[in-house]
C-alpha positions in Angstrom: 0.2 0.0 -0.3 1.3 3.6 -1.0 1.8 5.1 2.5 2.8 8.3 1.0 -0.4 11.5 1.8 -1.2 13.5 -1.2 -1.9 17.1 -1.3 -5.4 16.8 -0.3 -4.7 13.9 2.2 -5.1 15.1 5.8 -4.0 13.4 9.1 -7.2 11.8 10.0 -7.2 10.2 6.6 -3.8 9.1 6.4 -3.5 7.7 9.8 -7.0 5.8 9.3 -5.7 4.2 6.0 -2.5 3.2 8.0 -4.9 1.6 10.5 -6.6 -0.3 7.4 -3.5 -1.6 6.3 -2.3 -2.8 10.0 -5.5 -4.5 10.2 -5.1 -6.4 7.2 -1.1 -7.1 7.9 -2.6 -8.6 11.5 -4.9 -11.1 9.5 -1.9 -11.8 6.8 0.4 -12.8 10.0 -2.3 -15.1 11.3 -3.2 -16.8 8.5 0.2 -17.5 6.6 3.4 -19.7 7.3 6.8 -19.9 6.9 9.1 -17.3 5.0 5.9 -15.3 3.9 4.6 -15.3 7.4 8.0 -13.6 8.5 8.3 -11.3 6.0 4.3 -9.9 7.0 5.2 -9.9 10.5 8.6 -7.7 9.7 6.4 -5.0 7.7 4.0 -5.0 10.6 6.7 -4.4 13.1 7.9 -1.6 10.9 4.3 -0.1 10.2 3.6 -0.3 13.7 6.6 1.3 15.2 6.5 4.1 12.6 3.1 4.8 12.9 3.3 5.2 16.3 6.2 7.5 16.2 4.3 9.9 14.2 1.2 9.9 16.3 3.7 10.8 19.2 5.3 13.1 17.4 2.2 14.9 15.5 -1.2 13.5 16.5 -1.0 13.4 20.4 1.0 16.8 21.0 -1.9 18.4 18.9 -4.7 16.9 20.7 -3.5 17.7 24.3 -3.2 21.2 23.0 -7.3 21.2 22.6 -10.0 21.4 25.3 -10.3 18.3 27.0 -7.6 16.7 24.7 -4.7 16.2 27.4 -6.8 13.3 29.4 -7.1 11.6 25.3 -3.7 12.1 24.6 -2.2 10.8 27.7 -4.6 7.8 27.5 -3.4 6.9 23.9 0.5 7.3 25.1 -0.4 4.5 27.9 -1.9 2.1 25.1 1.0 2.7 22.9 3.5 1.8 25.4 1.4 -1.2 26.4 1.7 -2.3 22.7 5.4 -1.4 22.0 6.2 -4.0 25.3 4.3 -6.2 23.6 5.6 -5.7 20.1 9.1 -6.0 21.1 8.7 -9.4 23.2 6.9 -10.5 19.8 9.8 -9.1 17.7 12.6 -10.7 19.9 10.6 -14.0 19.7 9.7 -13.9 16.1 7.0 -16.3 14.2 7.0 -19.7 14.6 8.3 -19.9 18.3 5.8 -21.1 21.1 3.8 -18.5 22.7 4.1 -16.2 19.4 0.3 -16.9 18.2 -0.8 -15.9 21.8 1.0 -12.9 22.3 0.2 -11.9 18.3 -3.6 -12.1 19.4 -3.1 -10.1 22.6 -1.2 -7.3 20.5 -3.9 -7.4 17.6 -6.4 -6.7 20.2 -4.6 -4.0 21.9 -3.7 -2.5 18.8 -7.2 -2.4 17.4 -8.7 -1.0 20.6 -6.1 1.7 20.6 -7.0 2.2 16.6 -10.8 2.5 17.7 -10.1 4.9 20.6 -8.3 7.3 18.0 -11.1 6.9 15.4 -13.8 7.5 17.9 -12.0 10.0 20.2 -9.4 11.8 18.7 -9.8 12.0 15.2 -13.0 13.5 15.3 -11.8 15.9 18.1 -9.2 16.8 15.3 -11.6 17.4 12.4 -13.7 19.5 14.6 -11.0 22.1 16.1 -8.4 21.9 13.5 -8.4 23.6 9.9 -8.1 21.4 7.0 -5.3 23.3 6.0 -3.4 22.3 9.5 -4.6 18.8 9.1 -3.2 18.2 5.6 0.3 19.7 7.2 0.3 17.5 10.0 0.0 14.5 7.5 2.9 15.3 5.5 4.8 16.2 8.6 4.0 12.8 9.7 5.2 11.3 6.9 8.5 13.0 7.3 8.6 11.5 11.0 7.9 8.2 9.6 11.0 8.5 7.5 13.2 9.2 10.3 11.6 6.8 13.0 13.0 3.6 14.6 11.4 0.9 12.6 11.5 -1.4 15.7 9.4 -0.8 19.0 11.6 0.5 22.0 9.0 1.0 25.1 9.8 3.9 27.2 10.2 6.1 24.1 6.6 7.5 23.9 6.2 11.2 23.7 7.2 13.9 21.4 10.4 14.9 23.9 11.6 11.3 23.8 11.2 10.8 20.3 12.9 13.5 19.3 15.8 13.1 21.5 16.0 9.4 21.3 14.6 8.7 17.9 16.8 9.5 15.3 19.9 7.3 16.8 17.7 4.5 17.4 16.5 4.6 14.2 19.8 4.3 12.5 20.5 1.3 14.9 17.0 0.0 13.6 17.2 0.7 10.1 21.4 -0.7 10.0 19.9 -4.0 11.8 17.1 -4.1 8.9 19.7 -3.9 6.1 22.0 -6.9 7.8 19.0 -9.1 8.1 17.7 -8.5 4.8 21.1 -9.3 3.2 21.3 -12.3 5.4 17.9 -13.6 4.3 18.5 -13.3 0.7 
């Protein structure tokens, strides 16, 4: 799926499109085996990692600044921390190992509940309180954040400050690890 927002797509449309892709990847990982499963899982890990980084840098700070938004943003950050911990465990464990399927199902439930909370609570608030121009600019900013975000989960690196300070060096290590892993699997 093309993750590049067009000039007319706002942050809500962009993230909802990614939520759809995340749901599809969970389904693919659950029903496939072997190398295909491993590859789909790696794609899921990467998408979740960069997606949450963009939300933490772009969406949650904007929501926090809106009336009634601080509680919403803090709740989403808590959900993201829990998901990162579980995703990190799964990433280390890898598909095909004992316990993977059980943990994957728990992660799926947590991530889909998180997405539902965003779609129900945060996204309508952004649409109501922010101009279309601002929301389009946020989509562009999210794309930039994703291009330099870590590609693996790092529990404890939640929020805009942590992501700005720790994200870039961690992203370099993640991307190097991804390149080495890819070269070894050829």
